N, CA, C and O of each residue as an XYZ file, in Angstrom:
664
protein
N     100.821    158.400     76.369
C     101.040    157.377     78.122
C     100.417    156.800     79.686
O      99.351    157.307     80.036
N     100.971    155.901     80.495
C      99.892    154.949     80.220
C      98.424    155.510     81.632
O      98.154    156.206     80.653
N      98.008    155.641     82.091
C      97.078    156.131     83.231
C      97.684    155.738     84.276
O      98.594    155.149     83.693
N      97.965    155.556     85.625
C      98.653    155.365     86.093
C      97.627    153.605     86.947
O      98.075    152.543     87.379
N      95.979    154.237     86.798
C      94.737    152.509     87.017
C      94.618    152.435     86.041
O      93.423    152.672     85.865
N      95.037    152.258     85.179
C      96.052    150.631     83.776
C      97.340    150.016     84.065
O      97.670    148.857     83.815
N      97.830    150.670     84.462
C      99.740    150.194     84.786
C      98.642    149.170     86.757
O      98.839    148.001     87.091
N      98.056    149.781     87.220
C      97.741    149.140     88.375
C      96.966    147.617     88.818
O      96.788    146.926     89.821
N      96.755    147.616     87.849
C      95.112    146.795     87.135
C      96.171    146.098     86.347
O      96.224    144.896     86.604
N      97.148    146.576     85.335
C      98.412    145.027     84.462
C      99.388    144.628     85.633
O     100.186    143.702     85.486
N      99.288    145.473     86.990
C     100.296    144.105     87.341
C      98.882    143.155     87.876
O      98.480    142.004     87.703
N      98.517    144.122     88.460
C      97.617    142.577     89.393
C      97.156    141.616     88.719
O      96.609    140.711     89.349
N      97.216    141.554     87.661
C      96.700    140.863     86.342
C      97.504    139.764     86.343
O      97.250    138.601     86.029
N      98.780    140.413     86.842
C     100.053    139.483     85.630
C     100.322    138.759     87.444
O     100.656    137.576     87.504
N     100.170    139.451     88.603
C     100.350    139.172     89.443
C      99.938    137.316     89.855
O     100.497    136.276     90.202
N      98.417    137.932     89.472
C      97.244    136.518     89.247
C      97.607    135.114     88.400
O      97.520    133.896     88.554
N      98.299    136.569     86.913
C      98.422    134.253     86.558
C     100.032    133.962     87.087
O     100.463    132.810     87.036
N     100.550    134.638     87.395
C     102.540    134.187     87.969
C     101.383    133.569     88.623
O     101.311    132.441     88.135
N     100.239    133.760     89.658
C     100.507    132.581     91.539
C      99.648    132.040     90.236
O     100.455    131.681     89.379
N      98.490    131.887     89.862
C      97.888    130.558     89.161
C      98.809    129.469     88.314
O      98.805    128.243     88.201
N      99.490    130.410     87.851
C     100.212    129.217     86.936
C     101.387    128.692     87.533
O     101.924    127.852     86.810
N     102.033    128.925     88.730
C     103.498    128.051     89.938
C     102.765    127.419     91.244
O     103.446    127.085     92.213
N     101.104    127.240     91.235
C     100.103    126.721     91.902
C      99.565    125.793     91.293
O      99.160    124.808     91.911
N      99.419    125.923     89.695
C      99.674    123.936     88.866
C     100.890    122.598     89.564
O     102.083    122.330     89.427
N      99.647    122.024     90.378
C     100.522    120.506     90.732
C     100.585    120.012     89.345
O      99.952    120.744     88.584
N     101.208    118.889     88.711
C     101.468    118.091     87.314
C     101.673    117.437     88.258
O     101.818    117.967     89.359
N     101.748    115.928     88.057
C     102.625    114.161     88.389
C     102.422    113.738     87.821
O     101.324    113.834     87.272
N     103.613    112.667     87.394
C     102.464    111.837     86.814
C     102.270    110.112     87.184
O     103.278    109.429     87.367
N     101.604    109.821     87.225
C     100.942    108.979     87.925
C     101.968    107.785     88.418
O     102.611    107.074     87.646
N     101.993    107.703     89.947
C     102.383    106.543     90.205
C     102.566    105.108     89.913
O     101.518    104.462     89.913
N     103.707    104.426     89.653
C     102.938    102.486     89.095
C     102.614    102.542     90.809
O     103.025    103.170     91.785
N     101.806    101.680     90.567
C     100.559    100.272     91.862
C     101.016     99.342     92.148
O     101.932     98.845     91.492
N     100.436     98.715     93.412
C     101.224     97.900     93.397
C      99.912     97.189     93.666
O      99.288     97.478     94.688
N      99.390     96.160     92.709
C      98.235     94.424     93.030
C      98.552     93.972     93.659
O      97.608     94.289     94.382
N      99.453     93.007     94.636
C      99.906     92.213     94.448
C      98.948     91.998     96.379
O      98.601     92.638     97.371
N      98.977     89.903     95.459
C      98.168     90.368     97.501
C     100.033     89.309     98.294
O     100.901     88.461     98.083
N      99.211     90.830     99.663
C     100.711     89.775    100.888
C      99.370     89.266    101.300
O      98.608     90.160    100.933
N      98.800     88.514    101.746
C      97.556     87.399    102.422
C      98.948     86.395    103.294
O      98.556     85.800    104.298
N     100.279     86.241    102.977
C     100.607     85.033    103.113
C     101.743     85.661    104.418
O     102.676     85.084    104.977
N     101.245     86.946    104.580
C     101.962     86.949    105.592
C     101.297     87.332    107.145
O     101.406     88.272    107.933
N     100.593     86.112    107.097
C      99.232     86.516    108.898
C     100.426     85.279    109.813
O     100.761     84.121    110.061
N     100.634     86.798    109.989
C     101.737     86.716    111.441
C     100.747     86.437    113.045
O      99.872     87.146    113.543
N     101.159     85.511    113.378
C     100.375     85.740    115.037
C     100.787     86.726    116.175
O     101.886     87.276    116.245
N      99.837     86.864    116.988
C     100.673     87.670    117.841
C      99.313     88.530    117.764
O      98.295     88.245    117.133
N      99.629     89.966    118.790
C      98.612     90.720    119.380
C      98.476     91.356    118.834
O      99.597     91.786    118.565
N      97.822     91.855    118.362
C      96.983     94.274    118.344
C      98.236     94.354    117.557
O      98.966     93.500    118.061
N      98.760     94.833    116.752
C     100.956     95.586    116.056
C     100.189     96.434    117.404
O      99.144     96.382    118.052
N     101.655     97.353    117.328
C     102.009     98.520    118.233
C     102.077     99.535    117.166
O     101.842     99.343    115.973
N     102.485    100.827    117.829
C     102.662    101.674    117.054
C     104.240    101.992    116.149
O     105.305    101.887    116.757
N     104.212    102.283    115.031
C     105.035    101.648    113.781
C     106.200    102.118    114.737
O     105.898    102.915    115.625
N     107.608    101.655    114.619
C     108.830    101.812    115.334
C     108.549    102.303    116.970
O     109.079    103.288    117.485
N     107.802    101.581    117.497
C     108.084    101.170    119.394
C     109.570    100.201    119.141
O     110.310    100.240    120.123
N     109.975     99.537    118.223
C     110.340     98.316    118.572
C     111.695     98.450    117.009
O     112.412     97.482    116.753
N     111.729     98.972    116.684
C     112.057     99.675    115.557
C     112.675    100.436    116.069
O     112.268    101.413    116.697
N     114.328     99.933    115.781
C     115.428    101.433    115.380
C     115.978    101.366    113.840
O     116.996    102.035    113.664
N     115.575    100.809    112.925
C     116.151    100.972    111.306
C     116.229     99.940    111.111
O     116.274     98.930    111.813
N     116.258    100.212    109.742
C     115.654     98.954    108.273
C     116.951     99.386    107.159
O     117.656    100.395    107.196
N     116.976     98.519    106.410
C     117.543     98.931    105.170
C     117.859     98.008    103.851
O     118.717     97.135    103.984
N     117.180     98.166    102.536
C     116.919     97.012    101.629
C     117.356     97.988    100.756
O     117.046     99.160    100.543
N     118.586     96.785    100.063
C     119.139     96.890     98.955
C     119.027     96.287     97.498
O     118.216     95.363     97.427
N     119.653     96.607     96.354
C     119.480     94.638     95.086
C     120.278     95.109     95.160
O     120.667     95.999     95.917
N     120.914     94.317     93.946
C     122.220     94.683     93.360
C     121.611     93.696     91.571
O     122.367     92.787     91.916
N     121.308     93.433     90.881
C     121.127     92.976     89.011
C     122.722     92.709     88.705
O     123.132     93.869     88.763
N     123.484     92.175     88.513
C     124.692     91.795     87.094
C     124.124     91.825     86.343
O     122.933     91.522     86.281
N     125.337     92.489     84.929
C     125.020     92.218     83.533
C     124.338     91.145     83.582
O     123.165     91.285     83.233
N     124.692     89.989     83.930
C     124.086     88.407     84.069
C     122.708     88.216     83.854
O     122.113     87.331     83.239
N     122.052     89.836     84.862
C     120.726     89.219     85.608
C     120.346     87.974     86.343
O     119.402     87.184     86.318
N     121.487     88.120     87.022
C     122.064     87.221     88.533
C     120.754     88.453     89.070
O     120.378     89.176     88.147
N     120.207     88.660     90.188
C     119.359     89.193     91.008
C     120.365     88.877     92.748
O     121.294     88.083     92.897
N     119.980     89.457     93.418
C     120.798     89.188     95.230
C     120.141     90.738     95.465
O     120.327     91.646     94.655
N     119.572     90.847     96.352
C     118.597     91.558     97.555
C     119.085     91.055     99.521
O     119.412     90.065    100.175
N     118.867     92.285     99.667
C     119.241     92.454    101.040
C     118.644     93.381    101.819
O     118.499     94.565    101.513
N     118.321     92.900    102.749
C     117.832     92.981    103.839
C     118.785     92.774    105.765
O     119.390     91.936    106.433
N     118.072     94.889    105.858
C     118.680     94.859    107.174
C     117.760     95.285    107.827
O     116.935     95.902    107.154
N     117.447     95.172    109.432
C     116.826     95.081    110.206
C     117.189     95.209    112.020
O     118.037     94.431    112.456
N     116.750     95.855    112.657
C     117.932     96.009    113.287
C     116.523     96.916    115.089
O     116.127     98.081    115.060
N     116.242     96.100    116.034
C     115.962     95.840    117.038
C     115.954     96.785    118.163
O     116.962     97.446    118.412
N     114.890     96.887    118.852
C     115.790     97.614    120.803
C     116.278     96.824    121.303
O     115.498     95.916    121.589
N     117.274     96.664    121.596
C     118.165     95.042    121.759
C     117.449     94.769    123.295
O     117.212     93.594    123.574
N     117.157     95.658    124.135
C     116.369     95.009    125.339
C     114.451     94.918    125.726
O     113.573     94.833    126.585
N     114.963     95.073    123.605
C     112.666     94.219    124.005
C     112.762     93.794    122.675
O     111.618     93.398    122.454
N     113.347     93.643    121.751
C     112.489     92.710    120.525
C     113.202     91.489    120.551
O     114.408     91.603    120.773
N     112.780     90.403    120.387
C     112.335     88.475    120.835
C     112.274     88.560    119.471
O     113.360     89.112    119.292
N     111.863     88.440    118.493
C     111.557     87.687    117.254
C     112.065     89.106    115.959
O     112.239     90.306    116.175
N     112.178     88.308    114.635
C     111.850     88.787    113.613
C     111.470     88.585    112.484
O     111.914     87.442    112.377
N     110.829     88.851    111.204
C     110.398     87.795    110.722
C     109.893     89.091    109.350
O     109.208     90.114    109.337
N     110.672     88.326    108.362
C     111.344     89.311    107.618
C     110.728     88.446    105.925
O     110.866     87.226    105.839
N     110.089     89.246    104.729
C     109.055     89.213    103.717
C     109.784     90.140    103.031
O     109.930     91.280    103.474
N     110.316     89.732    101.870
C     111.562     90.230    100.683
C     110.859     90.029     99.138
O     111.481     89.308     98.358
N     110.458     90.223     98.992
C     109.266     90.180     97.253
C     110.951     91.785     95.934
O     111.407     92.926     96.003
N     111.028     90.580     95.104
C     111.526     91.210     94.185
C     110.231     90.844     93.443
O     109.593     89.791     93.420
N     109.961     92.488     92.614
C     109.293     93.413     92.175
C     110.061     93.907     91.366
O     111.128     94.473     91.603
N     109.083     93.540     89.417
C     109.095     94.161     88.330
C     108.243     94.855     87.666
O     107.156     94.286     87.568
N     108.332     96.244     86.983
C     107.548     97.421     86.898
C     106.995     96.530     85.195
O     107.663     96.085     84.261
N     105.808     96.582     85.401
C     105.559     96.203     84.057
C     103.828     97.005     83.760
O     102.833     96.454     84.230
N     103.738     97.993     83.146
C     103.368     98.924     82.130
C     103.728     99.454     84.109
O     104.523     99.019     84.943
N     102.624    100.603     84.145
C     102.210    100.980     85.954
C     102.189     99.692     86.773
O     101.107     99.741     87.358
N     102.666     98.828     87.043
C     102.101     97.595     87.690
C     103.211     97.394     88.666
O     104.175     97.101     87.959
N     103.607     97.396     89.969
C     104.310     96.173     90.000
C     104.099     95.476     90.633
O     103.238     95.424     91.512
N     105.476     94.206     90.054
C     104.440     92.393     89.830
C     105.326     91.746     90.843
O     106.455     91.425     90.474
N     105.058     91.575     91.742
C     106.459     90.225     92.098
C     106.330     88.829     91.299
O     105.475     87.981     91.040
N     108.258     89.213     90.965
C     108.960     87.569     90.648
C     108.311     86.817     91.088
O     107.440     85.980     90.854
N     109.264     87.540     92.271
C     110.340     85.948     94.069
C     110.252     86.786     95.326
O     110.636     87.936     95.542
N     109.315     85.423     96.513
C     110.105     86.173     97.502
C     110.645     85.614     97.885
O     110.594     84.562     97.247
N     111.782     85.487     99.259
C     111.800     85.228    100.308
C     111.623     85.698    101.517
O     111.763     86.871    101.862
N     111.131     84.254    102.574
C     110.856     85.265    104.296
C     112.218     84.164    104.611
O     112.810     83.186    104.155
N     112.198     85.089    105.685
C     113.057     84.361    107.647
C     113.320     85.460    109.018
O     113.728     86.608    109.194
N     112.835     84.375    109.784
C     112.206     84.416    111.084
C     113.925     83.940    111.772
O     114.611     82.923    111.673
N     114.124     85.411    112.542
C     115.206     85.637    113.774
C     114.915     85.563    114.615
O     114.213     86.561    114.778
N     114.920     84.318    116.570
C     114.674     84.885    117.436
C     115.974     85.893    118.111
O     116.732     85.830    119.079
N     115.759     86.678    117.157
C     116.810     87.546    117.992
C     116.366     89.099    117.901
O     115.138     89.191    117.900
N     117.102     90.478    117.816
C     116.861     92.072    118.127
C     117.934     92.361    116.300
O     118.333     93.495    116.034
N     118.118     91.557    115.643
C     119.225     91.986    114.406
C     118.830     91.269    114.009
O     118.487     90.278    114.653
N     118.619     91.431    112.333
C     118.746     90.372    111.127
C     119.575     91.030    109.869
O     119.712     92.252    109.809
N     120.136     90.134    108.843
C     120.610     91.194    108.308
C     120.123     89.414    106.847
O     120.460     88.258    107.102
N     119.587     89.703    105.952
C     120.233     88.439    105.298
C     120.629     89.147    103.810
O     120.624     90.341    103.510
N     121.050     87.704    102.814
C     121.771     88.509    101.623
C     121.658     86.629    100.999
O     122.254     85.589    101.280
N     120.071     87.192     99.642
C     119.419     86.378     98.907
C     119.717     85.991     97.719
O     119.040     86.687     96.963
N     120.362     85.260     97.112
C     119.914     85.075     95.180
C     118.561     85.190     94.358
O     118.002     84.357     95.071
N     117.824     85.448     93.678
C     116.369     85.013     93.549
C     116.389     85.205     92.406
O     117.459     85.335     91.812
N     115.125     85.278     91.750
C     115.981     84.582     90.166
C     116.068     85.212     89.611
O     115.555     86.239     90.054
N     116.737     85.398     88.125
C     117.131     85.889     87.452
C     115.783     86.840     86.419
O     114.591     86.716     86.136
N     116.961     87.811     86.144
C     115.706     89.447     86.268
C     115.685     89.396     83.934
O     116.414     89.012     83.019
N     114.830     89.822     84.057
C     114.417     90.439     82.029
C     115.188     91.661     81.362
O     115.678     92.625     81.950
N     115.184     91.489     80.484
C     116.402     92.594     79.934
C     114.611     93.684     79.773
O     113.420     93.400     79.647
N     115.670     95.297     79.909
C     114.112     95.510     79.571
C     113.080     96.132     81.062
O     112.062     96.686     80.646
N     113.148     96.129     82.169
C     112.489     96.758     82.655
C     112.848     97.072     84.468
O     113.811     96.544     85.024
N     111.954     97.936     85.128
C     112.675     98.692     86.645
C     112.153     97.800     87.684
O     110.957     97.626     87.920
N     113.220     97.201     88.336
C     113.233     96.341     89.201
C     113.011     97.579     90.398
O     112.746     98.779     90.332
N     113.288     96.534     91.606
C     112.704     97.056     92.957
C     112.754     96.453     94.237
O     113.573     97.322     94.536
N     112.667     95.867     95.151
C     112.600     95.291     95.965
C     110.811     95.723     96.924
O     110.050     96.666     96.703
N     110.720     94.897     97.675
C     109.510     95.905     98.223
C     109.787     94.084     99.564
O     109.973     92.868     99.525
N     109.554     95.596    100.781
C     109.971     94.685    102.044
C     109.387     94.609    103.282
O     109.692     95.587    103.965
N     108.421     93.565    104.028
C     107.429     93.495    105.405
C     108.385     93.078    106.593
O     108.950     91.986    106.537
N     108.526     93.698    107.380
C     109.178     93.231    107.916
C     107.939     93.130    109.413
O     106.901     93.760    109.211
N     108.042     92.369    110.856
C     107.308     92.274    111.306
C     108.326     91.679    113.334
O     108.640     90.534    113.659
N     108.489     92.763    114.029
C     109.381     93.537    114.765
C     108.656     92.774    116.239
O     107.608     93.317    116.589
N     109.069     91.721    117.010
C     107.860     91.584    117.453
C     109.202     91.562    119.434
O     110.363     91.360    119.789
N     107.837     91.929    119.989
C     108.272     92.256    121.622
C     107.680     91.189    122.257
O     107.145     91.921    123.089
N     107.167     89.659    122.713
C     106.892     89.145    122.848
C     105.730     89.000    122.375
O     105.992     89.653    121.364
N     104.483     88.663    122.195
C     103.400     88.199    121.444
C     103.115     89.763    120.313
O     102.924     89.796    119.097
N     103.180     90.752    121.187
C     103.207     92.221    120.372
C     104.272     92.711    118.989
O     105.495     92.656    118.865
N     103.418     93.090    118.265
C     104.527     93.459    117.151
C     104.033     94.483    116.539
O     102.815     94.587    116.395
N     104.917     95.428    116.068
C     104.837     96.076    114.289
C     105.549     95.999    112.991
O     106.692     95.680    112.664
N     104.597     96.357    112.425
C     104.793     96.336    111.106
C     105.647     97.298    109.843
O     105.458     98.513    109.912
N     106.161     97.009    109.210
C     107.236     98.753    108.575
C     106.966     97.514    107.262
O     106.943     96.291    107.402
N     106.764     98.393    105.876
C     107.196     98.023    104.969
C     107.988     98.952    104.882
O     107.742    100.062    105.354
N     109.488     98.546    104.030
C     109.729     99.993    102.966
C     110.863     98.839    101.852
O     111.057     97.637    102.033
N     111.460     99.753    100.701
C     111.140     99.810     99.215
C     112.727     99.916     99.081
O     113.175    100.786     99.828
N     113.735     99.225     98.286
C     114.828     98.964     97.126
C     114.696    100.105     96.591
O     113.513    100.443     96.641
N     115.526    101.076     95.965
C     115.963    101.212     94.999
C     115.229    101.059     94.394
O     114.360    100.205     94.567
N     115.322    102.070     93.159
C     114.787    100.851     92.159
C     116.054    101.101     90.434
O     116.519    102.040     89.789
N     116.087     99.584     90.407
C     117.842     99.762     89.157
C     116.645     99.187     87.644
O     115.746     98.360     87.495
N     117.176     99.965     87.008
C     116.444     99.820     85.838
C     118.152     99.106     84.905
O     119.382     99.136     84.902
N     117.107     98.627     84.352
C     118.369     97.164     83.637
C     117.805     96.793     82.315
O     116.826     96.056     82.198
N     118.377     97.264     81.436
C     118.322     97.601     80.785
C     119.587     98.865     79.726
O     120.008     99.956     80.111
N     119.851     98.221     78.509
C     121.097     99.603     77.897
C     120.912    101.253     78.761
O     120.254    101.468     79.779
N     121.497    101.961     78.181
C     121.872    103.335     79.208
C     120.960    104.111     77.565
O     120.080    104.970     77.516
N     121.500    103.516     76.686
C     121.537    103.646     75.483
C     120.541    103.882     75.002
O     120.255    104.978     74.521
N     119.544    102.537     75.046
C     118.308    102.478     73.844
C     116.973    102.249     75.753
O     117.080    101.232     76.439
N     116.058    103.285     76.096
C     115.800    102.564     77.026
C     114.491    103.192     76.516
O     113.955    104.287     76.693
N     114.190    102.128     75.843
C     112.341    102.323     74.840
C     111.149    101.423     75.499
O     109.924    101.403     75.381
N     112.220    100.607     76.331
C     110.899     99.359     77.327
C     111.238     99.981     78.711
O     111.077     99.204     79.652
N     111.534    100.829     78.921
C     111.489    101.156     80.243
C     110.758    102.612     80.703
O     110.643    103.481     79.838
N     110.458    102.769     81.538
C     109.013    103.859     82.186
C     109.456    104.289     83.310
O     108.516    104.717     83.978
N     110.388    104.375     83.805
C     111.116    105.614     84.390
C     112.559    105.693     83.334
O     113.399    106.578     83.502
């Protein structure tokens, strides 16, 4: 028969092993975005805290079976505060472990709400795509900048994902 001390030590050892095993964090390295966004130079005073002027943002990407891409961007500010919205939309492709800009478009609206649908370049088979959206929402000369993304779209065959990272 096993001694009580041996059983206690064994239980302690098992608890420690399970604690250690479940506390380890394992994750894949996230793709990086090393693109240059210096073209987003906008006039105005220092930006304010995020969501001071903006009530909602939405981005979407549509890819047809022929590779035609369409981006969607929708920004709503507070009606009594917002005087201008500048949007930058970048169509991005995942190359290895980096997001690369393949097309872009920008718009300026003197309103508290914007919604744009833009046809972009035809995309290549075997890659993942998303949009990066950067908006500058103004109240007078002050602004806030919000960056948001669409969902990632896999443009490849469901039976052959050899070129697909995700």
